[in-house]
N, C-alpha and C positions, 0 to 999 in steps of 0.2 A: 612606615610602609605597612599597607595592610594587606593580607593575603587570605583570599577566599579558597575554600577547599570544598568542592562539591562531591559528595559521595553518592554514587548510584548503585542501585541493586544490580546484581549480576544480570537478572533478566532483562533490566532496561537497557544494558550495555549491549546484550544479545540483539535486542530489538532494534538499537541504532544502527548496530554494523549491519544486521540484516537489510535494513532500510538502503543503507549505503550500497551494499553489493547488489540489491534488486535495482537500484538507479543506474549503476554501472553496467549492469548486464543489459538493461533495456537502452540505455545509450548505445552500447556495441552493437545493438539490433536496430538501430536507426531512430529510435524515439527521442524526442526532445523533452527533457524535464522541464515542465513549467512551474511546478510547486512541489514543496516537501512539507508534510506535517501541516497542511491548510485547515484551518480551523472556522467553524461557523456556530458560534454557541459551544455547545458540548459535543457536536459532531465533529468529526476529523477525518481528513482525506490523507492516506500514508502518502502516496504519489499520485500527482497528475501530470500526464504526459501527453504529447501530440505526437502522432503517426500520419503522415499524409493529411487527410481532411477529417480525421477522427480524433476526439478528445477521448483519452484513455484513462480511466479512474482505476487506480491499482490499490488493491488492498495487500500488504505485504505481512506474512505470517511466518515468524522465524521460531525454530525449536533447535533444542540442543540434540534431538534425536527424534524418531518417529515411533517410539516404544509405545506411546499412548494414541496411536492413530495419527492421520495425515493433518498436517496443519491447516489446509484448507477446510476440513471438516469443522473448524472453529468459526468459520463464517455461515452463522444460521440466519434464519430469516429475520430475526431482530437486528442483526448486524446488517443485513442487505437493506432493510427499510431506511436505517440510519445513513447508510452509505448514499443511497439515492436521494435523500433529502438534502445530504451536504452537497452532492454532485449538482442538484437542481440549484441550490443557492450559489454555488461557484459559475455555473452557467449564466444565471442571471445577473450575478454582481459584474462578470465580466464581458457581459452582452454578447456572448458567443453564439454562432449559428453553425453548429458542428453537430455531427452523429457523435453520439456518446456510447462508449464500450466500457464495460466492467470486466477487468481482469484480476486475477490472484497471482502472486508470484510467491511462491513458498522457498524457503531457506532453511536448510538444515546443516547445522554447523556442529558435527560430532567430533570435538577434540581436533579441529583442524581440518578434518575431511567435509568440505563443503559441497553441498548439492543444491542447485537453483533449478526450479521448475518454474516455467512459466503457463498459466492457464488462461488462455484468451476466450473472450466471452464466456468467463465463468458462471455467470447468473445474468438473467435478465430482470428488469425491474418489475415487482408484482403489481398487478392490476388492482386498482382500488384501494 
């Protein structure tokens, strides 16, 4: 019998838990989760959801505290460009004809005190 043990860094576990919490939160709000951790090359979409006739691309930012700033501040212009490119690939691959919206869900898990914040229309795709 072979047993594999996978060790994950604490921040990776925190991130996975945050994505699960974000997905549950969105489902409770009537969103349908279509994909989790969808990849296109080196680009990744944390959550892809649908609400009514809108495809919602969700970037999840999880932190153990907000001592070093708001989690959403980590979504900089470079990250936005990568998310937009990945979302474009997702829409093309799945031949979707839906409005696309970009949201951020922040999860702060400070020793069991969990705060989830959903920022709709967090950013718009850059022009050019």
